[in-house]
N, C-alpha and C positions, 0 to 999 in steps of 0.2 A: 235824085232822092233828096238833096238838100238845096238850100239857097245858094246863090252865086258866092264864090269864095270872097271872104272879107277883104276889103281894101285896106290901105294904111289906116284909115279911119272907118272902122266897121259901122254900118248904118243900123241904128236901132229905132224901132217904132215903139214908143211908150204910150200905152192905152190906159188912161186913168182919168176919172172925172173930178179928182181933187186937184184944182188948178195950182194951189200953193205947193202941194207935194210934188206935182209934176214939174213945176218951175225949179224947185230945189234939186230934184233928181237930174233934170236936164242940165243944169249948170255943173253939178258934180260930175256927171258922166262925161260931159264935154272936156272937163279937166283931166279925166282919165283916158282921153284919147278916142272917145266915141263921138259919132255924129248922130244927134238925137232929133227925131221928129215926134211931136206930141199930138195926139188926138184924144177927145174926151168921151167917145162912145164906140160901141162895137160896129155900128153901121159905118162910121168914119174910118175905122180900122180896116174893114173889108175893102172899102173903096181905095184906100191908100195902098194896100197890099196888091190889089189888082193893077194899080197904076205903076207901082215900082216896088219890086220885092225887096224887103229889107234883109239884112243878115240875121237879125234876131228880133223877136217881139217880146216886150215886157207887158204882160196883160193882167189887169186887175179883175178879180172875180166879180166884185160888186159894182157893176156898171148899170147906168140907166138904160131903159129900152131892152135890147137883147143883152143878157148878162155875159160875163166873161166866159163861162162854160159853153154857152151857145155860140158865142163868137169863135171860140177855139174849134168847136165841131165844124163850123162852116169854113174856117181856114183850112182844116185838115181835108175837107172835101175837094179843095181847089189846089192847095200848094203845100209843099213840104218845107216849111221854114221853122227853125228852132223857136220854141216858145217857153218863157219862164212865167209862171203864174204867181200873182201876188194874192195871198189869201188873208182874210180878216182873222186876226188873233190865232192863226195856226189851226183853225178848225179842221179836225180830221176828215169830216165828210167833204169839205171843199178840196182838201189836198188829194184825197183818194179819187174823187170825181175828176179832178184835173188830170191826174195821171192816167186814168182810164180813158179820158177824152183825147189823150195824146200829148199832154204837156211834157216837156223835157226836164223840167225842174220846177220847184216851187219855193216860195219864201213867204213866211208869215209876217204880217204887220203887227206892231212896228218893227222895223229892221234897220240895221246899220247900212248906209249907202256903200260903205267899203265892202260889205259882204255881197251886196247885189252886184257890184262891179266884178268881184271875184267869181261869182256864179256865172255871170255873163261870159267871162273869159273861158271858164271851164267848159261851158256848153258849146261855145264857138270852136274851141279846140277839138272837142269830140266830133263836131259836125263837118269840119273841113277834111279834105283828103290828106292822108298821111301815108308814109311808107311802113308797111307791116312786115311780118316775117315772110309772107308770100303775097303775090298779087291777087290770088284767088284762094278762098277757103271754102270748104263745103263738106257735105256728106250726102249720100244718096242722090236725089234729084235736086238738091238745094245748093246754090252757089252764092257766095258773098264776094263781090268784086271790090277789093279793099280800096284801091285808088279812086274808083268811081263812086264808092259808098252806095252800092246798089246790091240788092238781094233779089235773086231770081229762083223760082221753083219751076222746073221743067221749061225753062226759057221765058217764063212770064214774070214780070216785075211784081214784087210784094212791097206794099207801102208800109215802111216802118219809120218811127220817129228816130231822131239821132240817138237817143238813149237806148231804145230797143235794139237798134243796130249795133251799138257798142257792146251791149250785153251779149248779143249773139257772137260778135267778134271775139270777145274774151273767152266765151265757152268753146268756140271753134279752135282757138289757139291752144286751149288746154283740155282737149278732148279726153274723156275718161278720168279726169282729175276732179275730185270733190272740192268745190270752192265754198267757203263759209259765206254766210249772208253779209258779214262785215267786209270780207275780202272782195266779194263781187260788187258791193256798193262802192267801195273805194276805187276799184279798177274801172267800173263802168259808169258810175254816176259822178265820180270825181269828188266825193266828200265822205267823211267818216259816218258810220252807221250810228244814228242817235237812239237813245233809249225809247222803246215802244214804237219805233219807226218801222212800219211794214211796207214802205214804198217799194223796196226791191221785190217783195213777194207779189205785189200788184203788177209791177212791170214784167216780171217773168211770166206770170199768169197770162197777161195780155199778149206777150210774145208767143207763148205756146199756142194760144187760140188762133192768132194770125197765121202761124205756120201750118197749123192743122187745117184751117179753112183753105189755105193755098194748096194743100195736098203734099206737103213735105213728107218724105219717107226716108227710112234708113237709120234713124236715131231718135232719141227721146230726151228732152230736158226733164230730168227727174229731181224731185225734192227728197232729201234724206232728213227725216226729223232729227233735230238736234245737231245736224252737221252742215247742211247747206244744199247746193245744187251741183249737178253733174250732167254733162252731155254724154249720155249712155250710148255706147256704140254696139251693145250686145245685140241690137236688132238690125244692125247694118249688114 
């Protein structure tokens, strides 16, 4: 479901046509312990990913040729690698479109490189295998294999992003418990909920849709207005 486990120096693919910004970020991220490859277009990014899968992709929305959103869509058709989108001036439509297309996180320009490094580490941490409360979680015909980071419905794999998988894992570990939007954002996305931020709602909605299409039965991710979300077992 995810890219290969990060090495001592996690490999990043930086996709941005701003040469000066890319050079600055490459130098900074190298000092932070990352190995960075830079390409300037979506076409180059797809070729690079097919040649050697990175541990994470930092992808700008405003690329020449095929833009960042189209590049992300094509990446998701082929590989499950964590992706952080860079959006211009934090435009809501770019951020929401990126999350719907399968981005694991986003960062509006201009940004502090220190925050980008922190976001990268958080996404990588969520993406790699870790020891959970159980090796397998699930309900009905759905199973989440924690160590393999794989979700199956009736034995068939379901393609989730690292963030969607983490949301499902949090809900499964706390079945029947109502989690506030702020609490779920902190636990699953790895950052505090910001004012007017509807990212968690977009991610939960997309997760629901994927599970429904896959035929998951036995429970429902319910939204409770003014409270948050709960994995409702009343249908199980």
